[in-house]
N, C-alpha and C positions, 0 to 999 in steps of 0.2 A: 080070380086065385093073383095073377102076374102083378097086378095093381095095386091091390093088398102089399105083394112083395117089395114093391118101389117103394109103399110106403115106408115099411117100416127101417129100408137102410136108410129114405133119406134122414128120418129120423133117426139115426143111429150115425149118420153124417154129422149130422146138426149138432149133437151132443158132444161130439170129440172133435168139433173145431170151434164149438163156442167159447168165448173169454173167461174164466174162473178169475176172474176180478174179483168178486165177490167171497172168493173160499181160498182167500191167497194163506199162506202156509207164515207159521210165525217168524222162522230164518230168515224168509224175503223180507218181512217188514224190519227186523233188526238191521240189516243189511241198508236200507233204504233211511232208517233215521242213523245209522252211522254217517251214511255221505252228505245229509243233509248237516249233521255237526258239522263237518270235515270243510263245506262249502260255507257257512256260516264265519269260519275260524281262519278263512284264507281269505273270506273278504273284510276281515275284522285288520288281521295281518295288513292287506293291501292299504286299507283305510290311514292304520295307522304309518306305515312307511311314504303315503302320498301329505300325510299331516306332519313328518317329521322332514322332509324335504323340501315342504313350503315353508317351514320355518326356519330352513339354514338358507333357505334360497332370499328370504326377508332381511335376515343377519345380514347376508351379503351384499343383498342393494343397499342397507342403510351403511355399510361400510364402504360401500365406493360413491355414494351420494357423501359421506364425509370426508372421502378424500377430493373428491370432486369440489367442494366448498372449498377444505383448505386451498388447493391449487389456482381457484378462481379467488378468492382474498386476496395471495399470494402474487397474484399478476395485478389485481386492479392497486394494491401498494406499490407497485414496482411503477406502472404505470402514472400514479397518482402525480402531479406533480406539486411538491410541498413549496413554499415559503423559501427562498434563499436564505440562509445564513449571513447577518451581516459581518462579512468578513473583505479583504481585500488581500492580495498576496504583492510581494513585494522581495525582489532581485536582491540580494546582498554586493552582488559584482557592479560597482561605482556608483551607489544607491544615491542621489541625491537630494538634496533639500526639496526642488520644487516635487521631486516624485513622491516623496513621503507628504509633504502639504495636500496637495491633489489625494493623498489614500485617505487622511483621516477626514479631507473636507467629504470624500467620498461618504463616509460612516457619517458623519455630519456629528463629530464630534469637537466640543472645544477644547485648546490648547493653547498652552505659551508661546507663540509665535514668538516671543522676543529671545525666550530662553531656546527655542529651537534655532533662531538664526545664529546666537551666540556660538551655539556647538559647531556648525558647520563653518562659520568663519574660524572659529580655535582650529579646526579639521582642516583646510585650506592652507591656514598661512601659520601651524605650528609651527613652533621653532624656528621662525624663518626659513621654513621648506619652502621650494618647490616643485613642480613635476610637469618634467621633459617630455612630452612623446617621444616615442621611438619608432621611427620612419619604417627602422626596416622591420618591424615588428608587431604583431595585428592590431590593430587600436585601443583594446582590452588593455593593452599594454601600458604600462607607465615605468620610467626611469627616475626613480629617487635621488635628487638631491639636495644635500643638506647644508647650507652657509652656517656649517662646522660649529652646530652648537657641541660644546665638550661632554663626551658620553668616559664612562671609566675605564671602557676596555671595548676593543674592537666587539666583544662577543656582543655588549649593549648595543652598540649601533645598528651590528643586522639583528636581532631583536624586533630594534623599535621601526627599520624598514620592513621585515617580514609582517609584523604585526598592523601594519597602519590600513592595508588590505582589509574589507569587509569583517572587519570587529566586530561581530552578531552580537556578544554580549555586552558592548556601550551601545550597541542599537537599541537593544531588548529595555536597558535600563532606562535609557533616554524620553522612549518611545512610552513608558509608564510613568516616567518624568511629568513630561509635559501635558499629556492627558488625564492625571492625577488618578493612574488605576483605573479608568473607566476601560481600558481594553485588556484582553488577556493575548500577551505575541510570543507565538511559539515559531521554533526554527529548524527547517528540515534542512539536508546538505542534496546538492543539486545531484539525483542515481544518475546523470549522462556524462557526470566526468568521474571518471574514472583513471588517470595519469595524475601523478604529482604535478601541482598547480605552482609556477614558480613566480619570482617577482624578480626583474631585472634590479640591478644596483650600480653605481657609477664605480668604477675603480679607481678614480682618483679620492672619489672618498674612503673608500680601504686602505688606500696608501696613506692620507691622512691621518685617520683613527691608528692604522698600524705605528706610525711614527710616534705616536703620542704613549704608544705601550706596547715593546716589542713584544709580546707575547704572542703565542700562538697555540700556547697550552688551554688558556679559555674556551676555547672553541670545540673542545673534544664533549664540553658539558652541554653543548646541543644535542637536542631532540636526534631520534633514529631518522628521521627525513633530512637533516644536512648530511648526516655522517653516509647515507644512503646515494644522497647528490655528490658525494664527498666534496663538498667546501674547504676543509682542510685542506685538501691537494690540491684546488683550485687558487685559494687565493697566497698557500705557498708558493704555489710556482710563478703568479704575480709579480710577489715581494720579488723571487730571484731573478726575475725577466728585468724589473726595474734595477735591482743592482748592476746587472750586468749592463745595462745603455746608460747605468750613473761611472760606471768604472772603464768603460772600453768606447770604441770610434761607433760599436754598434747603435746602430738606432732602429734596431727592429720594432716596429711599431706595439704598443701594449693594446689588449683589446679597451674598447670603450668602456662595457660593460658586463657585467658575467650574473647568473639569475641564483639567487637561492629559493628554498621552499618559501610558498606563502603559508604564514602561521595558522590563520583561521580559512577552513574550507567553505568556497564558493555557494550560497545555499538560497532559500528561500524565506523571507517572515511570514508570517500569516498574522495578520492583527484581528482581531476577535472582539468587536462590540456585545460589550458584557448586557 
């Protein structure tokens, strides 16, 4: 009897603890379906976000690659040694015939040697002029003394002296003419020169041309550089001192020369073979 009761109890316990997998309720199935759909949606969203991120990263990589290629191209162009252009550069300060000849020979350009010699010979002996080095000034300074070619006014004489040094306009025309325009000639001022350039002129020459035409009013027509350097005042003072020397026993020495502005700026001529 007891054994029968035990069997009945064991049977009831088994029925109670057994899994009801085969007899799930409809509500449970609906919940499982919703969960499955949500999981699928999340997976699709995750895949979509991954794809978008990958596309953005690819675009960024392409952009970075393009920038790197541009930087590399720039560096290569900088480091690439291009053949030097056929150019020479000369200073207009006391340019000599030999310097110009060497420059043209370097460019391997045919030129009229006779015309070149005539120009520099005329430049050195023009109007019976002579140049005397001033021992008290720098080696590049020259005192111009004229064998008294007649100028109409003192102003004309001063401009003549002022324009003798570094006339790059004449030099450009000369080079173009003797090479039959085989070159391009460019001028650039010397950036290292920041002060007004001056050239010396003998006081004896100033007094000579003053005596020919005793009129200082014409000096007022000179450009601003002459006014800034007070050339009119300096010449008036020299004339006054010279008059005092001739009318009295005073023998106060006159200065040997005064400095006047150089008309053309010093610079560089670049000759480019066409």
